[in-house]
N, C-alpha and C positions, 0 to 999 in steps of 0.2 A: 791361688785362687782369686779370681776376679769377682769384683761386686757386681752385682745385677744393676743394669742401667735401667733408667727411666726412660730413655730418649731411643727413639728409633731413628736409624740413620738410612739415608739412601744416596747411592750416587749417581748424580744425573749428568750425562754430557751436555758440553755447552755447545755443541753442534746442533743445528737446528735439523729437523726433518726436512725431507725434499717437499717443496709447496707443492700443492694441488692446484692444477690450473682452474680459476674460478670456483674456488672452494667457497668463498664468503660472499662473492660479488655477484648479483644477478646481471648486471650490465657487461658488455664485453669492453676490455681495456679500460676499465674504470681504475684509477691509481697507476696507471703501467708506468708512470716515471717514478713513483715512489719504488715499486717493486725491482727495477731496474738498477736504483741506485743501493737498495740494502743488499742485493746479489753482489754489485760490484765491491763495495765496501766489506763484505764478510770475510774474514781472515782465512787463508788457505792453509791446508795441513793438519797434522793430529793437534789436538788441544786437551788441556788438562780438562777434568771433571770437576766438577763443583759438589761438594757435601752439603746437604740439606737435612737439617735436624727438625724432626717432626713430633710435636708431643700431644699426641690426643687427650682429651680431658679424661677418658676411662683409665689411661695409663699412668696418671700422675702419680708421683709416690707420695708416701704419707708425710713425710718430712715437707714435701713442696706444696702440700695441701694449704696449709696456712698462707702461703705467698701468693695462690691463685685465687683464693677464695673470694677475694672482693672484686675480681674481674667477672665473676660469674653472674649472668643476669637473674640465673634464679634466686640469689641473695639480695636482690635489689627491688625495692617498691618503685614501680615506674608508673601506674596509672594513677590519675588524680582521684578517681572514686577511693583506692585504697589509702591515700593520704588523708582525704576527708573524713573517711572511716575512722581511722586511728585517731584524729584529732577529736572527732564527736563522741566516739565510745570509748577512748582509752583514759588513762591516768597522765598527768603533766607534771613535771619538775623543771624548774627554771634556774638559772645563775646569771651572772652579769653578761656573759657571751652567748649562751644557749638556751633553749628550749628543747627539753626531752619529752616526747610523748610515746607511749607503748599501749598495745592493745594486744591480747592473744589472739593467735592464729591458729587453725587447724593444721597446719602442715608440719613437717618433720625437721623443718629448718626456720631459723628467724629469718626474716628479711629486713633491710635498712634503706632508709630515704632521706634524702638532703633537701632543705628548701633555703634559699636565701633569696627575700624580696627585694625589690628595686629600691625600697628604703634604704637598704645597707650601703649601696653605691652602684655606680656604672657596672658594665659587663665584666671588665678585668677584674675589679672587687670580688663581685660576686663569684666568678670562678675560682679566685683565689681562696674565697671562704669555703667554697665546696670541698676543693682539694684537701685543705688543713683538716677539714671536719672528716672527710673520708680517709684520711691516712691516720688520723686520730682514733676513729673507730676501728680501723684496721688491726691496730695493736692490741684491742681488746676482744676481736671477734671471737677467739677461740673460746673465752671465757664466757660468754652470753649463752644461756641455755636455749634449746631448740623451742619451738612454737611461739615466737612473739614478732610482732611488727613493730618495728622502732621508726620514729621519724625525730630528725634533727632539724632544728629551726635556728638559724643565725640571727642575732641581734645585732644593732648598729655598732656597737664596740668592737666587732669582730673585724673591722675595717683595721685597726691597729694591732691587731692582736698577732702574736708571734706563735711558733707551732708549740712550744713548751706551755704557753697559756692555755691554747685550745685543748692540749692534750690532757691538763690538769684539769679544766672543766669538763670534759667528756667522763673523765674516770670518777670526778665527783658527783656528775649526775647517774652515772650508774649505779653508783655505790647507794645513793640516796633512794634509786628505783629498786634497790636491792637484785640487782639483774645480773651481778657477776658473780661466777662461780669462782671459788679460790684457787688462785695459782698453785701448781705442783708445788714449788718451792716454797709456799706457804704452810703445807699440809706437812713438811719434813721437819 
């Protein structure tokens, strides 16, 4: 008995379709030399097909949802106004590395935003800090109840922080905000 696969597969030929004359170019003989070179270098004879795996969002298996959830724009705070609203109207908690601000939203999911100011460091340092924060939050994203806007702000000590320190700081702030549901293993 085969397992139900989450992936849709399509076999695509590596041979191109016959080019249509002047299909994309309004002027006659534009890029003529380029077209001649590509036709000359094209291999002749039968060729193997390429297998392309497509994973549409609506067909993501339940076991993969946690892995893909952090990539979906739906779960991200992106607008500056949303960040300001959370900071103004929400509650905040802080530790040495991070500041956590939360505010309720009227959505069926929680949204997460990450902010690192220029005081933390130059672009490389700021990007590293954001990656560390995103990954640490991703580990706990399934345990955060729906209906919250969550903003994470990095502090200067994030420059020297490693991933385990950031993960501990994220979990500590989530617990102080009482924003984590218990793990399934904690219930057993």
